[in-house]
Phi, psi and omega in degrees: 000127183291164180291324176292324177290322177295327178290325180290325174296318179298316184294315178304317181294324178291319181301309180301315182297316182293323180295321185278331190267326193293121182288148177276150179265143176303146180308317180295334177284323180298327182263351176283163181281128178262153174288159182303142185288149177278126181278125184235124179258147180231135182288147188293333182295345176296341187232042190302326184255014183258124176304138183309318181300339183261001189295321181297326178290318181298324181286337186305319179306329180293313180299316184291321179293317180299319180293321181299320188267334185242340184084355182271137176274133180247136168259103187263138175217145172285132188238034173076201179291166181304329180295322180288312183297320180301319181293312177300325177291314180296329183259010170074018176287328165240156183253342171226151178227137177251118186236154155299151179297318182292331180285328176289330173301314180292318179301323181294332177298327185263328186226079180297341184286340180295144187239138170282138182257309177211155168264148175262118193250136165252083178068327176226144178288345179242146185241140167229162177237146182230133164264116188256134174231175172286150183299333181268008178289131185261011182292149182264353182173177181303326184302330181286342181272005181297129186083358174285171179263137183239141168256127177233099195289161180295142187069021175306125182302155184294325177293332174290324175298317179296317178299315179297315181298314185301306185289327176294317182298328174297335173267005167100001183224156162289157181305320182293341174258345180281316183267155180295312181208144178242118180258160186237084173294164180294333185202168183296328175297322175294325185289317183293319176302320186293328175292311179304315183281359177067027173281330173229167180266339188200158170216164171240120184227168176258178183302318180301311184290326179291317181291328171297318179298319182298318180293314184285321186222071183302325181292317177291320178304322184289345181266005179241158180212150172280133177271323175225146182228129182284173169289167176289127175261142176284154179290160174302155188220146167263121184242163181212163171254114186308133174098343184273343180220138187289154181300326181293319182293321177298314181301307181303320181294313183296309184290320183292308182292336178294340175253012182297336181268010177266352177242155180298317181294319179295320178295319181294316178294318178297324179300324178298339180249009177061036180255151170249336185194152165257122188233159176295159181297122181295154182297333180263013187294320177302315180298317177301320173299316181296311183299316186287329175295335177280314181290326186232074181308153173308146187307326182289322173295314176298322180294322175296319178300313182295324178300320183292320189287336182267000176285000000 
């Protein structure tokens, strides 16, 4: 199945699911005056593999979930790169912003006044990336994999891509020029299978996918090993600018979304976004943001460093 067709199938599934899941509102609520919609911006990298004409449809489950859980109506918009979203959040053009954790760390370097409201969790509040090879692979490091084949599954998380890009650039190349061929399996399990079956020499997956593989295929898992392990990445986050949204709306959002995974409707809507829970900000979240911004500087900073080193 081609990537475009896969995206179309996913969009069709979301459309069908929303049609079945979106609750109807009572007549008196439909006719009553509703509060102004909360303006929510989402960073474009959340939708890396989604065609732009389909973005509004893909974002709809978040708005539906929010209204179901909090009673707040959301006006959702794709808001460009993290620099654009952080600017719009800081200048109150949007009231809430949804970021990858690492991109929020970058946003905070420019706008330290932005605050995290809740994290969006995929089973675990901390993220890691792993470069996986077979246990019998005799390579001494990434340099020995130059020219090898890599499996990078569809929907690979953003932090895994950043991790791969960072270590390949340490060897002097972008991933597409470092590896001989990059295949795109449908999911991380298929990618790990390809390493086990020696169709490719390596893959990059996150801790959630790796632990799932360990449970499902323990025998195959034992024949694999990590060559590289990333730093801890912060979870995705819903952020706000103090004063741009009233305290009552923040309270309703925080309380309502914290129980979203406790209803069948909430779980199904979150599944469309591959989320398992919205959770309070962990005690170590600020430290994780600081650490990851040092380990993975913003792209514009990294570009300046690379330009200097090539002169």
